[in-house]
N, C-alpha and C positions, 0 to 999 in steps of 0.2 A: 186079751193076757194070758199066758200058758197057765195051767196049774202050778201051783207053789209045791214042790215037793218037801217032805220032811228034813231032807239034806240040802241045807242053803249053799254048800259050796257046789253040789250036783246041779241045783238050779242055775247058779250063775254061770257054769261052764255050758248047760244048754241053751241060755238065753243069749250067751256070745256066739255060739254056733248059728243059731239062728240068724243074728244079726251081723254075720261075719261079712257078707257083701257090701251091706251097707256102711259098716266103719271103714273098711278098706276104701271103698269110694269116696267117703267123705275124707280120708287121708288124701288119696290121690288128689281130690279137687282142690282141696286147700294147697296142696304143693303144687298145682300146675297155674296158680294164679296168687304169686307171693304178693304180699302187702307189708309196707312198712309202718312203725310205731304208732300208734293212735289213727292209723288210716284202714285198718283192717275190717272195713265194712261188708264185704262178701263173705271173708272166713267168717266172722261172729255170725252173719246172719246164717251160713249153711249150719252151723251146731245150733243155734237158738231155733231154726225152723226146724230140725229134726226133732228136737228136745219137744217142742210145742206140740209137734204131731203125735208124739209117743207119750202125752197126756202130762207132760210138766208143766208147772206152773212157771211162766218165763216172764221175766222183767227186763226189760232192754233199757241201755243208757243208765246203767246205775252208776251210783258215786260219781255223778256229773261226767261221766266217761262215753263218749258216743258208741264206742266199740267194746264195752263191758257188757256183761249180762249176767243175771242168775239165771238157774233153772231148777225148780225145786220139787221134790216129789217125797211124799208121805208126813205123818204128823208125830214120827217117833221122839222120844227126848234126845237122843243122841244123835246129835247134826253130824253127818259125814261130808266134809267139803272136797271137793276135787277140781283142782285147778286145770284149764285148759288154756294153755299158751297157743297163739295161732300168728304171731308176726313174724317177718322175715328179714334178712339182710339186705343191705344196698348191693345192687349187683350180683352177687352169689344166691340170691334167692333163699330157698328153705334148707341153708347148708347147715342148719343146728337142728333141724327136724322136728320143729314146732308142729308140722302137719301130724306127727306121729304122736307128739303129746296129746294135742287136741281130740285126736279120735281114739286114743286110748283111755283119756278121761273119760269121754262120752260114752265108752264100752261099759267102764267100770259104774257109771250111773244108769244105764239099761239094766245091767247085771243086777244092781241092788235094788232098783226098783221093784222086781219081781218076789224078793223077800223083805223089802221095807218092814211089812208088818208083822212079818213074823219074827223079825228081829228088833223090832222097836226103834227103828232108824228115820229119821230124815234124810234124804239124798238132796245134796247140793251142788249141783255142777256151776263153777264160777268162772266164767269167760274172763281170762286176766288179759288184756292187750300189754304191748309195749314192753315187754320183758328185755329185749335186746338194747332198747335206749327209753327211757322214760318211767321204768320204776311203776309200772300200773299197780302191781299187787302192793306197793307201799301206800300208794294212794288210797286203794281200797281198804286197807287195813285202817288206814287214819279216819276213812269215812264210815266204817262202821260194818263193812259187807261180811267180815269174819267175825263178828262180836258173838253170833250163836252157834259158831263151829266148835265140836270138841276135839277134832282131828281134821287134818288137811293132807292131802296126798296128791301127786303127781309122780309120772315117770318121763326119763328124759333119752331119748337115743344118744349113743356114744360107741366108740370103738370097743368099750369095757363095759364089764356086768358091774354094778355096784350096789350096795343098798343103804349105804351110810357113808359114802365118803364125802370130804370136806370140802368146802368153797373159800373163795377170797372175798373179802369185802372190798368194795368198790365206791370210788368217787369220781365223776366225770368233769371236768373244769376247762370251761371256755376262755382262753387268751386273746385279748386285744390290744394291740400296740397301736398309738397314735402318735406321728409324726408330722411332717411338714413336706411337700411336692417342692420338686425344683426340675430343673433341667438336669440329666445326669452327666451331661458332658459339657454345657458352657457355664452352669451354675450349681456344682455339686455341693459348694460350700454354704448354699444356702438352705439345703435339703437336709430333714432330720429324718433320716432311714428307718423306717419301721420294721422292715424285713431284717435288717441287721440285728434287730431288737428279738426277734424270734431265733435267729442263728446263736444270738449269744446265751439265751436261755435254752436251747437245745445242746449246746456245748457244756454250760453250767450242770444239767442234769446228766448228760452222759459221763463227767467225771464224777459226779455225787454217786452214780451205780455202784462205784467199787466200795462203796462205804453203807449201801442200804442194809436194812435188816434182813435176814432169810425171809423169804415169801413176800419182800416189797418189791413192786414191780412198777414201771411208767411207760406209758407207750402212746405216742401223739402222731398225729398228722397236722400239717399246715393246709388250713381251709381257704385261706385268701391270701397270696403271696405278693400283691400289687398287680398294676394295671398291665405296664408295659416297661420293657427295659429301659428306654429313654427318659422315664418319669421316677424319680426318686420315689418310694413307695411311702405313702403318708398313712396310710391303714392296713394292717396284717391281723390276720388271726389265726388262731391252732386250737385245736382240741386235744386234749389229754386225759387218759385213763390213769388213775392213780389204784394200785391194789395191794391188800397185806392181809396178813393173816385173820387179823381181827379189827375190831374198831379203834381200839387202842393204838397199834401199830400203825393204824390208816392216818390216825390224826398225827402222829408224830410224822409220817411221809407228808401230808398234806403241809404241814409248817416247812420243813424241809425244802418242798417243791416250790413252793409260793417264794422262796427265798431266791432261787435259781430264776422264777419269772422277774423278781425284782430286779435281778442282776442285768437281765436284757434292757429293761427301762433306764436304769442308772447308766450304764454303758454307752448308751446310745443319746441319752435325753429325750426318749419317747415319754409319753404317759402309758399307764398301764390299767387295764380293767380285767378283773376276773370274774367270772360268773361261774356258780354251780348250776349245771344243766338238769340234772335230774336228782331226784333223791339218793340219799346214800343206801347201797345195799349192803348188809350184814353179812356176815359169815353164816353158812347153814349150821345149826343146831339140831341134827336129827335126833327125834326122839327115840331111845334106846330100845323099848320093848315094841313099836312100830316095826323099827327096821328090822328087827329079829322075826318078827312075824311075815314080814314081805320076804325076807331071805327064805324063810321056811315055805312060803307059798311058790316063789319062784324056784326053788330047789325041786320041789315037787311036779314042777311042770318040766323039769328037766333042763332048765338053764344052769349054766356055769359061772356064779359068782367068784369075783375076787375075795380073798380071805379079807376080815378086818384088818390086818397087817398091811397087806398088799395095799387097801383102800387108802391108807393113811400117807403112804408114798406114792400116790398118785397125782399127776400135775393137775392143780385146779383151777376153774375159772370162777366167774361169778353169777350170782342170781339174785332176784330179789323175792325167790322162794325162801332165802335167808331170812329177811325179815318176817315171814310167815312163820317160821319155826322156831323164832324167838319170842314170838307172842303167842303162841298155841302148839299143842303137840303135832308134829307133823315129819314128813320124809320127802326125800326127793331123790330116790334111786335112780341109777343109768341102767338102760338096757342094750345091749351089744346087737348091732347090725354088721352085716357084712359089706364094710368098706374098704377092704385091701387095706393099703398103707395109707390111707386118707384119714384125716381128723376132722372135727367140728370145724366150720368156717371156712372150707375148702369147697369148690365145686364139685369135685370127686365125691365129696360126702353128701352134697345137695343131691346128687344124682342117685346114692345110695339110699336117699331117705324116700325114694319111690320105686322100691325093689321087694321081691318076695320077703326077703329077710326082714325089711321093714314093715310089712304086711304082717307078718309072723310077730314082729316086736309089737303092733297096735295090739292084737289079741293076747298075747302072754302077758304083755303090762297091764292091760285090762283085767284079766282074770286075776294076776297077782295082786293089784289092789284090792279088788273086788273080796278076795280070800283074806286078805289082812283086816280089811272091815268086819267081816263075818268074826274073824278070831277076836277082834277088840270088844265086839257087841255081844258076843256070847261068853267071854271070861268075866265074871262078876267084879273082881277085884279090878281089872283094867276098866272096864265100864263106869264103876264109880270114879275111880281116879280121872277119868277123861270129864265125866261131868261136874265134879267137883271143880275141875279147873275152870270150867267155863261159869259157874256160880262165883268162884273166887273173882275171875276177871270182871264179869258184872257188878261185883260188888266194891271193885277199884274205883278210885276218884277218876273219870275220863275214860274209863273204860279201855279198851284195846287201841295202843298207839304203835 
């Protein structure tokens, strides 16, 4: 391990320069082998193995999740949690850039490792699976993985550069209709058409959209539409995502859309089942002080961030990091990569996430987060605030939830 400088920021920069090839290689390797939610075995192992080689105490399979892990270094009272996402999307791979997220958080952990004693911190790299679907962070929160964390950070690639942009709360619902098979030509009157039920629900949702509240959204796909055209479909299913500005608005939307699902069942005579597939993701609640510290760090590195006013106008997605920021102080900034006209979840964005600008985002994102942690650890008022938050949570019934 290199000699620690008296300037922790300079030490962090030097560490990241030393590990540049390893971190870029990690990002590119994860990108080349995309894995879906809760099946990210290779990706999680790549990060955990690297951390273990670098002297971190690694625990795999935490919170009862095979592809979750923690990698811890130091004994300081202030625990800095760094979230590494690494799941990909079906068909389009790493079109949300989780390879960049994973490598940046790993880089921050390596940088802070060398100033951990100087700053009185414990570095906790947390491997969080299933952000795209499954709510890995929500499950890990509920199972105590974040209980000792005073603050949590991650940085997400995007067309835009932000430090405190909002996100939407989300719930995903799987809808199943059950009817009765029959010959579609010889005896259609004996059948109960489950495909028609999905169609009626989609029409009802489409008509409801005119009257939805601002920032409420519904989008879905049919996952099973029947077996053959000459068989009246007896079972169909669809998956819908419901989003809203906050949990209260999301609950109102949920109630309304379930009525649309019911309309499909009533109109066709089908039976209806609605199942919530993943935990609810809350909206982001970024910590104001940490967000400003990150803005200062990224600006010092020459990154051009949107203004706070511009951030509020930005179209938002959803993330289970929202649940983390509502449980403890945290931030979820975005870091821009050169992606042309592409946006997240497009194949062109996936290609941009393995490019020189994405490689630079790994290193700049890592250093910006490291400097944010340095700022928090060396500001006596903020350090006290963060530590008080941990004590308050640990003293509450049931801990963090």
